[in-house]
C-alpha positions as CSV (number, residue, x, y, z in Angstrom):
1,M,81.4,55.7,15.3
2,G,77.5,54.0,14.8
3,S,77.7,53.2,18.7
4,E,79.3,56.6,19.9
5,E,76.8,58.3,17.4
6,E,73.7,56.5,19.1
7,R,75.4,57.4,22.9
8,G,75.1,61.1,21.5
9,E,71.8,60.7,20.8
10,S,70.4,58.7,24.0
11,R,72.1,62.2,26.0
12,R,69.9,64.5,23.9
13,G,66.9,62.6,24.2
14,F,67.8,62.5,28.0
15,V,68.5,65.9,28.1
16,A,65.3,67.1,25.9
17,E,62.7,64.5,28.1
18,S,64.1,66.3,31.3
19,V,63.5,69.9,30.5
20,R,59.9,68.9,28.8
21,F,58.9,67.1,31.9
22,A,60.6,70.1,34.1
23,V,58.6,72.5,32.4
24,D,55.5,70.9,32.1
25,S,55.2,70.1,35.5
26,T,56.3,73.5,36.4
27,M,52.9,75.0,34.3
28,A,51.2,72.3,36.1
29,I,51.9,73.1,39.6
30,S,52.5,76.3,39.7
31,A,50.6,78.7,36.3
32,P,48.2,80.7,37.2
33,A,45.2,80.7,35.2
34,G,45.9,82.2,31.7
35,A,49.5,81.1,31.7
36,L,51.3,81.0,28.3
37,R,54.4,79.5,29.3
38,L,57.6,80.5,31.4
39,R,59.7,83.9,31.4
40,W,63.0,83.0,30.5
41,P,64.5,83.0,34.0
42,L,61.9,79.8,35.1
43,W,62.7,78.4,32.2
44,I,66.8,78.7,32.8
45,R,65.9,77.2,36.0
46,A,63.5,74.9,35.1
47,A,65.7,73.0,32.1
48,A,68.7,72.8,34.6
49,G,66.7,71.9,37.2
50,G,65.1,69.5,35.1
51,V,68.2,67.6,34.2
52,L,69.6,67.7,37.8
53,G,66.2,66.3,39.6
54,R,66.3,63.6,36.5
55,I,70.0,62.4,37.5
56,Y,68.7,62.3,41.2
57,H,66.1,59.8,40.3
58,Q,67.9,57.5,38.2
59,L,70.9,57.4,40.7
60,G,67.7,56.3,43.1
61,I,68.2,59.2,45.9
62,P,65.0,59.1,47.8
63,F,63.1,62.3,46.9
64,Q,61.6,62.9,50.0
65,W,65.7,64.1,51.0
66,T,66.7,65.7,47.9
67,P,65.7,69.5,49.2
68,L,68.8,68.9,51.1
69,L,71.5,68.4,48.6
70,A,71.2,72.4,47.8
71,V,72.3,73.3,51.6
72,P,76.4,72.7,51.3
73,A,75.5,74.6,48.2
74,A,74.3,77.7,50.2
75,L,76.6,77.4,53.0
76,I,79.5,77.0,50.8
77,G,78.3,80.5,48.7
78,A,77.8,82.2,51.9
79,C,81.6,81.5,52.8
80,F,82.5,82.5,49.3
81,L,80.6,85.7,49.7
82,Y,82.4,86.5,53.4
83,Q,85.6,86.2,51.6
84,G,85.0,88.2,49.3
85,L,84.7,85.5,46.4
86,L,81.8,87.1,44.7
87,W,81.3,85.4,41.4
88,A,81.6,81.8,43.5
89,G,79.7,82.7,45.7
90,V,77.1,84.1,43.2
91,L,77.7,80.6,41.5
92,C,76.9,78.5,44.5
93,S,73.2,80.6,44.6
94,F,72.5,79.7,41.1
95,I,72.8,76.0,41.9
96,V,70.6,76.5,45.1
97,A,68.0,77.9,42.5
98,V,68.5,75.2,40.0
99,A,68.7,72.1,43.2
100,D,65.3,73.8,44.2
101,I,63.4,72.5,40.9
102,A,65.8,69.9,41.0
103,D,64.0,67.9,44.0
104,G,60.3,68.8,42.9
105,V,61.3,67.1,39.3
106,A,62.9,64.2,41.0
107,T,59.3,63.5,43.2
108,G,57.7,64.2,39.6
109,W,59.5,61.5,38.2
110,E,58.9,59.1,41.8
111,V,55.7,59.8,42.4
112,N,53.3,61.4,39.1
113,H,52.6,58.4,37.9
114,L,50.8,56.7,41.0
115,P,46.9,56.6,41.8
116,P,46.5,59.6,44.5
117,D,45.8,56.5,46.9
118,E,49.3,54.9,46.7
119,K,51.3,58.5,46.7
120,P,53.7,58.0,50.0
121,K,51.6,61.0,51.9
122,G,54.0,61.1,54.4
123,K,57.3,61.3,52.4
124,L,55.9,64.2,50.3
125,A,54.8,66.0,53.5
126,L,58.5,65.4,55.0
127,R,59.8,66.9,51.1
128,R,57.6,69.9,51.2
129,F,58.2,71.0,54.9
130,L,62.3,70.6,54.2
131,D,62.2,72.7,50.9
132,T,59.6,75.4,52.8
133,W,61.1,75.8,56.2
134,I,64.5,74.4,56.3
135,V,66.3,74.4,52.8
136,D,64.3,77.8,51.7
137,V,65.3,79.6,55.4
138,I,69.1,78.5,54.6
139,S,69.4,79.4,51.7
140,R,67.7,83.2,51.9
141,M,68.9,83.8,55.6
142,S,72.8,82.8,54.6
143,L,72.6,85.6,52.0
144,Y,71.1,88.4,54.1
145,G,73.7,87.3,57.4
146,V,76.6,87.0,55.4
147,F,75.6,91.1,54.2
148,V,74.4,92.0,58.0
149,L,78.1,90.7,59.1
150,R,80.2,92.5,56.7
151,L,77.8,95.9,57.3
152,H,78.9,95.1,61.0
153,Q,82.3,95.3,60.4
154,E,82.1,98.1,58.1
155,Q,80.2,99.6,61.4
156,G,78.0,101.7,59.1
157,V,74.8,100.4,60.1
158,P,73.5,100.5,63.4
159,A,73.5,97.2,65.2
160,W,69.8,96.9,66.2
161,L,68.9,98.1,62.3
162,L,70.9,95.4,61.1
163,A,68.7,93.1,63.7
164,L,65.5,94.7,62.1
165,L,66.3,93.9,58.7
166,L,66.7,89.9,59.6
167,G,63.4,90.3,61.7
168,I,61.7,91.1,58.6
169,E,63.2,88.9,56.2
170,L,62.1,85.9,58.5
171,A,58.8,87.1,58.8
172,N,58.9,87.3,55.3
173,L,60.0,83.9,54.5
174,G,57.1,82.7,57.3
175,L,54.8,84.2,55.5
176,A,55.7,83.5,51.8
177,A,56.1,79.5,53.2
178,L,52.4,79.7,54.2
179,A,51.3,81.4,51.2
180,E,52.9,79.0,49.0
181,G,50.9,75.8,50.0
182,S,47.5,77.3,49.9
183,Q,47.9,80.1,46.9
184,R,51.1,79.2,45.3
185,R,49.8,80.3,41.5
186,Q,49.1,83.6,43.1
187,E,52.7,84.1,44.8
188,F,54.3,83.3,41.4
189,F,52.7,85.1,38.9
190,Y,55.4,86.7,38.0
191,E,57.4,84.2,36.5
192,F,54.9,83.7,33.8
193,V,54.2,85.0,30.7
194,L,50.3,85.3,30.9
195,D,47.3,86.3,28.2
196,E,45.3,89.9,28.9
197,V,42.5,87.6,31.2
198,G,45.0,86.3,33.5
199,A,47.2,89.7,33.5
200,S,44.3,92.0,34.2
201,R,44.2,89.7,37.9
202,F,47.2,91.2,38.5
203,Q,46.6,94.6,38.2
204,P,47.1,97.6,38.6
205,F,50.7,98.1,37.8
206,Y,50.8,94.3,36.5
207,A,54.4,95.5,34.6
208,L,55.7,96.5,37.8
209,R,54.7,94.1,40.3
210,V,56.3,91.3,37.8
211,L,59.7,93.2,37.9
212,G,59.4,93.8,41.6
213,G,58.4,89.7,42.2
214,H,61.3,89.3,40.1
215,L,63.4,91.4,42.5
216,C,62.7,89.9,45.6
217,A,62.9,86.3,44.2
218,Y,66.0,84.3,45.5
219,H,67.4,84.1,41.5
220,C,67.6,87.8,41.6
221,Y,69.0,89.3,44.6
222,S,71.1,86.5,45.1
223,L,72.7,88.3,41.9
224,F,73.2,91.5,43.8
225,P,76.5,90.7,45.6
226,L,78.3,90.9,41.9
227,L,77.6,95.0,42.4
228,G,80.3,94.5,45.2
229,Y,82.7,94.7,42.1
230,L,81.6,98.1,41.4
231,M,80.3,99.4,44.3
232,P,82.1,98.6,47.3
233,L,80.4,97.7,50.6
234,A,82.6,99.7,52.8
235,E,81.6,102.8,50.4
236,Y,78.0,102.1,49.7
237,G,76.6,99.7,52.4
238,A,74.8,101.7,54.0
239,L,72.9,103.1,50.5
240,F,72.6,98.9,49.8
241,F,71.3,98.7,53.5
242,F,68.5,101.3,53.5
243,A,67.2,100.2,50.0
244,L,67.1,96.6,50.8
245,L,65.2,97.3,54.0
246,A,62.3,99.8,52.3
247,L,61.8,96.7,49.7
248,R,61.4,94.6,52.4
249,M,59.4,96.5,54.6
250,G,57.5,96.9,51.8
251,V,56.8,93.5,50.8
252,L,56.2,92.5,54.1
253,T,53.4,95.2,54.4
254,G,52.2,93.8,51.5
255,R,52.0,90.2,52.7
256,L,50.5,91.1,55.8
257,A,47.5,93.7,54.6
258,P,45.1,90.8,53.0
259,R,45.6,89.0,56.3
260,L,45.0,92.1,58.3
261,R,41.5,92.9,56.0
262,A,40.3,89.2,56.3
263,A,40.7,89.4,60.3
264,A,39.0,92.8,59.8
265,A,36.0,91.9,58.0
């Protein structure tokens, strides 16, 4: 009995330490000034990703390749969604969101203890490239691709508008990737509970911007296929499409505006 209790205590300690490391790392890397804690959607993903990333590390998987472990779930999820198994597709999307944090956690366990001049810069750059320019693009565009294919099958939206949506989203992904490297803390401010001073930097309409940030984030919009159980695409596809097109055009405008102002200054 004692040995079983010890194993149980060891497992609980493993989970607690993994979650704590993931939460602390996320705060250190991504939290803007004035952040008090993670909002619950990010805390759930960080907790699950922390455990998974620790498992990656203990299995000895090279951290620079861990982003690619999310790709099978993204592609299988897209197949499920295309076949109409919406709950299975959304479950795969949750795995992708967790794996997105796990690769960063695995990297932290591998390199955080190293002095700056001993960190493997080449491997870190490869991991960042794979995460930002390969895995993020595949996971997000697979959702949009399935959506566009199904709408094309239903013939409810002209093909040129479907192509326009894909182009807008590719532009959004590119701009988001550039922003993630240079202003990560501002890009993901909505993931954290901020004090009054910190929140004031994201005025006006702070609460609305937080809501909009979540709606436009993968962890939220990957849940939207579940609406298909209540509002089938064959009947409501055009409504879904034009709402999404307007939203993503607004996001693209918001991303482009500061760059255009800076260029004109």
